[in-house]
C-alpha positions as CSV (number, residue, x, y, z in Angstrom):
1,X,13.8,1.1,-8.7
2,X,14.3,2.4,-12.2
3,X,16.9,0.1,-13.9
4,X,18.5,0.6,-17.2
5,X,19.9,-2.4,-19.0
6,X,22.6,-2.1,-21.7
7,X,23.6,-5.3,-23.4
8,X,26.5,-5.8,-25.8
9,X,29.6,-7.8,-26.6
10,X,31.8,-5.0,-25.1
11,X,34.8,-6.3,-27.1
12,X,36.1,-4.0,-25.6
13,X,34.0,-1.7,-23.5
14,X,34.9,1.9,-24.2
15,X,34.2,5.4,-23.0
16,X,31.3,5.8,-25.4
17,X,29.5,2.9,-23.6
18,X,30.0,4.7,-20.2
19,X,28.8,8.0,-21.6
20,X,25.7,6.4,-22.9
21,X,25.0,4.9,-19.4
22,X,25.5,8.2,-17.7
23,X,23.2,10.0,-20.2
24,X,20.4,7.5,-19.5
25,X,20.9,7.9,-15.7
26,X,20.6,11.6,-16.0
27,X,17.9,12.0,-18.6
28,X,15.5,9.4,-17.1
29,X,16.4,9.6,-13.4
30,X,17.5,5.9,-13.3
31,X,18.7,4.4,-10.1
32,X,21.0,1.9,-11.8
33,X,22.4,0.9,-15.2
34,X,23.2,-2.7,-15.6
35,X,26.0,-3.5,-18.1
36,X,25.2,-7.0,-19.5
37,X,27.9,-8.6,-21.6
38,X,26.6,-11.1,-24.2
39,X,27.8,-14.7,-24.0
40,X,26.2,-16.1,-27.2
41,X,24.2,-13.3,-28.9
42,X,21.8,-14.2,-31.7
43,X,22.9,-11.4,-34.0
44,X,26.6,-12.2,-34.2
45,X,28.6,-15.2,-35.3
46,X,30.3,-16.3,-32.1
47,X,33.6,-16.6,-34.0
48,X,33.5,-12.8,-34.7
49,X,33.9,-12.1,-31.0
50,X,37.6,-11.9,-30.5
51,X,37.9,-12.4,-26.7
52,X,36.7,-14.9,-24.3
53,X,33.6,-14.0,-22.4
54,X,35.6,-14.0,-19.1
55,X,37.8,-11.3,-20.4
56,X,34.9,-9.2,-21.6
57,X,33.2,-9.6,-18.3
58,X,36.3,-8.5,-16.5
59,X,36.8,-5.5,-18.7
60,X,33.3,-4.4,-17.9
61,X,33.8,-4.9,-14.2
62,X,37.0,-2.8,-14.4
63,X,35.4,-0.1,-16.5
64,X,32.4,0.5,-14.2
65,X,34.0,0.0,-10.8
66,X,34.2,3.7,-10.0
67,X,30.5,4.4,-10.6
68,X,28.2,3.2,-7.9
69,X,25.1,3.6,-10.2
70,X,26.6,1.0,-12.6
71,X,26.4,-2.7,-12.1
72,X,27.8,-5.7,-13.9
73,X,25.1,-8.1,-14.8
74,X,26.5,-11.5,-15.8
75,X,23.2,-13.3,-16.6
76,X,23.7,-13.7,-20.3
77,X,27.5,-14.2,-20.1
78,X,26.9,-17.3,-17.9
79,X,24.5,-18.9,-20.4
80,X,25.7,-21.3,-23.1
81,X,22.4,-21.0,-25.0
82,X,21.7,-18.1,-27.4
83,X,20.3,-15.2,-25.3
84,X,17.3,-13.5,-26.8
85,X,16.3,-10.1,-25.5
86,X,12.7,-11.1,-25.0
87,X,13.7,-14.0,-22.8
88,X,16.2,-12.1,-20.8
89,X,13.8,-9.2,-20.1
90,X,11.0,-11.6,-19.1
91,X,13.4,-13.3,-16.7
92,X,14.4,-10.0,-15.0
93,X,10.8,-8.8,-14.9
94,X,9.7,-12.1,-13.3
95,X,12.4,-11.8,-10.6
96,X,11.9,-8.0,-10.0
97,X,8.3,-7.3,-10.7
98,X,8.2,-4.1,-8.7
99,X,11.1,-2.5,-10.7
100,X,10.8,-0.5,-13.9
101,X,13.2,-1.6,-16.6
102,X,14.6,0.6,-19.4
103,X,16.2,-1.3,-22.2
104,X,19.0,0.9,-23.8
105,X,19.6,0.4,-27.5
106,X,21.3,2.3,-30.4
107,X,19.4,3.8,-33.3
108,X,20.5,1.0,-35.6
109,X,18.8,-1.5,-33.2
110,X,15.6,0.5,-33.1
111,X,15.2,0.1,-36.9
112,X,15.7,-3.6,-36.6
113,X,13.9,-4.5,-33.4
114,X,10.7,-5.6,-35.1
115,X,12.9,-8.3,-36.8
116,X,14.1,-9.7,-33.5
117,X,12.8,-12.9,-32.1
118,X,9.4,-12.2,-30.4
119,X,9.6,-8.4,-30.3
120,X,6.0,-8.4,-29.0
121,X,7.3,-10.0,-25.8
122,X,10.0,-7.4,-25.3
123,X,7.8,-4.3,-25.1
124,X,5.6,-5.3,-22.2
125,X,8.6,-5.8,-20.0
126,X,10.3,-2.4,-20.3
127,X,10.6,1.1,-21.8
128,X,13.0,1.1,-24.7
129,X,15.5,4.0,-24.7
130,X,16.7,4.5,-28.2
131,X,20.0,6.5,-28.3
132,X,19.8,9.3,-30.8
133,X,22.8,9.6,-33.1
134,X,22.5,12.2,-35.8
135,X,25.1,10.6,-38.0
136,X,23.0,7.4,-38.4
137,X,19.4,8.5,-38.9
138,X,17.5,11.7,-38.5
139,X,15.4,12.3,-35.4
140,X,12.3,12.5,-37.7
141,X,13.0,9.1,-39.1
142,X,13.4,7.7,-35.6
143,X,10.2,9.3,-34.4
144,X,8.3,7.8,-37.4
145,X,9.7,4.3,-36.6
146,X,8.6,4.8,-32.9
147,X,5.1,5.8,-34.0
148,X,4.8,2.6,-36.1
149,X,6.1,0.4,-33.3
150,X,3.7,2.0,-30.9
151,X,0.8,1.3,-33.2
152,X,1.8,-2.4,-33.8
153,X,3.0,-3.4,-30.3
154,X,1.8,-0.7,-27.9
155,X,5.5,-0.1,-27.3
156,X,6.9,2.4,-24.8
157,X,9.9,3.9,-26.6
158,X,11.7,7.1,-25.7
159,X,14.6,8.9,-27.5
160,X,17.8,9.2,-25.5
161,X,19.8,12.2,-26.7
162,X,23.5,11.4,-26.3
163,X,26.8,13.2,-27.0
164,X,28.3,12.3,-30.4
165,X,31.1,9.9,-29.7
166,X,33.0,8.5,-32.6
167,X,34.3,5.3,-31.0
168,X,33.6,1.8,-32.0
169,X,34.9,-1.5,-30.5
170,X,35.8,-2.7,-34.0
171,X,38.0,0.3,-34.7
172,X,39.7,0.0,-31.3
173,X,40.5,-3.7,-31.9
174,X,42.0,-2.7,-35.2
175,X,44.1,0.1,-33.5
176,X,45.5,-2.4,-31.1
177,X,46.4,-4.9,-33.8
178,X,48.2,-2.1,-35.7
179,X,50.1,-1.0,-32.7
180,X,48.3,2.2,-31.9
181,X,47.4,3.3,-28.4
182,X,43.7,3.3,-27.4
183,X,44.4,4.7,-23.9
184,X,42.2,7.9,-24.5
185,X,39.2,5.8,-25.6
186,X,38.9,3.3,-22.8
187,X,39.2,3.5,-19.0
188,X,42.8,3.3,-17.7
189,X,42.1,-0.1,-16.0
190,X,40.7,-1.5,-19.2
191,X,43.7,-0.4,-21.3
192,X,46.0,-1.9,-18.7
193,X,44.1,-5.2,-18.8
194,X,44.2,-5.4,-22.6
195,X,48.0,-4.8,-22.6
196,X,48.6,-7.3,-19.8
197,X,46.5,-10.0,-21.4
198,X,47.8,-9.2,-24.9
199,X,44.2,-9.0,-26.2
200,X,43.4,-8.2,-29.9
201,X,47.0,-8.8,-31.0
202,X,47.3,-11.1,-34.1
203,X,49.3,-14.3,-34.1
204,X,52.3,-12.5,-35.5
205,X,52.1,-9.7,-32.9
206,X,50.6,-7.2,-35.3
């Protein structure tokens, strides 16, 4: 099987995440895309994640429930230890040696990936799909970065052209705190869950 893996805090998951998964499915003929919520990511202060991991996992489950090609992967969410990408990918490759993995990242992560812990151990496990967003970096700059990573690591990296979606989880959390509806930016079930659980609302209800 050809399996895409998309990690993230998903705080909350939104329509842009789902569009990225569909773009990867279609562009590279993937059989599945696994959405993998982080439990204790190395690049973020755990205190900056505003919701419990159980809530973030449940929002992902609700968001992807209508797409049979999407799957919730709770591996990192269940770990108390910091989850490094190289370790996670080596784990999956060890369990599913016959499958081909595609690690889906954003353009910002592409430019930082050689500063991650053991990047040389990530690239043998997967093909990296770097989502191309014109507002962050030009395609030419991305292709130059890919060329350098190929030279240093023998990396397999492909550009993933995606629709331009101006949504961020940070802005959605701010909208909720300030009393604005985010219904058009997240799946209906996710919006209902956020309202029911009173997520992202400050101590004073604002």
